[in-house]
C-alpha positions as a Python dict, from the first residue, in 0.01 Angstrom:
ca = {
    (1, 'M'): (0, 0, 0),
    (2, 'G'): (-286, -220, -206),
    (3, 'V'): (-591, -180, -286),
    (4, 'V'): (-699, -447, 47),
    (5, 'N'): (-467, -286, 273),
    (6, 'R'): (-637, 14, 188),
    (7, 'R'): (-1009, -111, 233),
    (8, 'V'): (-919, -243, 586),
    (9, 'L'): (-779, 60, 704),
    (10, 'L'): (-1093, 274, 621),
    (11, 'G'): (-1299, 58, 707),
    (12, 'N'): (-1145, 4, 1074),
    (13, 'F'): (-1080, 369, 1093),
    (14, 'G'): (-1422, 499, 866),
    (15, 'T'): (-1231, 829, 794),
    (16, 'V'): (-856, 881, 651),
    (17, 'F'): (-730, 1217, 642),
    (18, 'F'): (-486, 1296, 357),
    (19, 'M'): (-196, 1559, 516),
    (20, 'R'): (112, 1710, 329),
    (21, 'A'): (342, 1440, 155),
    (22, 'T'): (545, 1389, -151),
    (23, 'E'): (530, 998, -168),
    (24, 'S'): (375, 918, -529),
    (25, 'E'): (193, 639, -380),
    (26, 'I'): (-23, 811, -109),
    (27, 'E'): (-80, 1098, -381),
    (28, 'E'): (-202, 821, -626),
    (29, 'W'): (-398, 648, -342),
    (30, 'A'): (-574, 1048, -257),
    (31, 'Q'): (-618, 1096, -679),
    (32, 'Q'): (-799, 774, -660),
    (33, 'V'): (-1006, 767, -360),
    (34, 'C'): (-1149, 1167, -363),
    (35, 'G'): (-1238, 1118, -727),
    (36, 'S'): (-1345, 1444, -849),
    (37, 'V'): (-1654, 1705, -875),
    (38, 'D'): (-1906, 1864, -1087),
    (39, 'V'): (-1783, 2232, -1107),
    (40, 'E'): (-1916, 2519, -1344),
    (41, 'E'): (-1656, 2689, -1506),
    (42, 'S'): (-1776, 2988, -1683),
    (43, 'E'): (-1545, 3193, -2002),
    (44, 'R'): (-1620, 3508, -2167),
    (45, 'E'): (-1568, 3542, -2534),
    (46, 'E'): (-1580, 3820, -2754),
    (47, 'V'): (-1786, 3736, -3105),
    (48, 'Q'): (-1846, 3953, -3418),
    (49, 'D'): (-2149, 3941, -3545),
    (50, 'T'): (-2122, 3776, -3886),
    (51, 'R'): (-2421, 3843, -4063),
    (52, 'L'): (-2289, 4185, -4209),
    (53, 'S'): (-1932, 4121, -4438),
    (54, 'G'): (-1607, 4259, -4337),
    (55, 'D'): (-1520, 4435, -3986),
    (56, 'L'): (-1864, 4600, -4055),
    (57, 'G'): (-2042, 4340, -3773),
    (58, 'E'): (-2116, 4403, -3440),
    (59, 'R'): (-1829, 4283, -3130),
    (60, 'Y'): (-2045, 4187, -2870),
    (61, 'I'): (-1888, 4000, -2561),
    (62, 'R'): (-2103, 3613, -2457),
    (63, 'R'): (-2053, 3456, -2110),
    (64, 'I'): (-2038, 3081, -2175),
    (65, 'T'): (-2108, 2834, -1852),
    (66, 'R'): (-2044, 2489, -1842),
    (67, 'R'): (-2063, 2195, -1608),
    (68, 'V'): (-1726, 2022, -1587),
    (69, 'Q'): (-1562, 1741, -1384),
    (70, 'R'): (-1224, 1838, -1170),
    (71, 'P'): (-1051, 1640, -999),
    (72, 'V'): (-1080, 1674, -606),
    (73, 'C'): (-682, 1622, -547),
    (74, 'V'): (-488, 1726, -837),
    (75, 'P'): (-133, 1649, -908),
    (76, 'G'): (88, 1768, -621),
    (77, 'A'): (-152, 1897, -400),
    (78, 'L'): (-100, 1703, -112),
    (79, 'S'): (225, 1830, -119),
    (80, 'R'): (155, 2216, -154),
    (81, 'L'): (-91, 2183, 158),
    (82, 'E'): (-42, 2388, 476),
    (83, 'T'): (12, 2250, 799),
    (84, 'G'): (-326, 2197, 963),
    (85, 'Q'): (-484, 2100, 614),
    (86, 'A'): (-592, 1808, 469),
    (87, 'Y'): (-791, 1600, 265),
    (88, 'L'): (-1113, 1403, 397),
    (89, 'L'): (-1265, 1067, 340),
    (90, 'Q'): (-1526, 926, 522),
    (91, 'E'): (-1675, 554, 454),
    (92, 'G'): (-1973, 594, 304),
    (93, 'G'): (-1939, 978, 278),
    (94, 'I'): (-1878, 1236, -2),
    (95, 'P'): (-1508, 1335, -26),
    (96, 'S'): (-1406, 1701, 82),
    (97, 'R'): (-1444, 1897, -232),
    (98, 'G'): (-1145, 2059, -122),
    (99, 'P'): (-838, 2039, 160),
    (100, 'I'): (-1025, 2146, 495),
    (101, 'W'): (-850, 2250, 839),
    (102, 'I'): (-831, 2023, 1090),
    (103, 'A'): (-606, 2256, 1309),
    (104, 'Q'): (-469, 2602, 1319),
    (105, 'D'): (-132, 2755, 1457),
    (106, 'R'): (-239, 3057, 1624),
}
């Protein structure tokens, strides 16, 4: 599906749902249009105070938090969606931050 066709599709319907799929073209389109989101990533690391020589320095744990960009629809995400889940893109809107439930079998 070409870029022009994608724009026409979105312009005419205003909303696109990316449901479970294994076709590489659909996956590439979903990755492209869903973009990325800014998330906080936190990790713990053990640090040794180096002001004292050898292993005499006190050890402590510090937490480092940083903001990173993560893709909304990572490679392979569409093929792992459950029935009733989809990624949502609305014209002029922000893509969903992850898959949403549009229907659930109960």
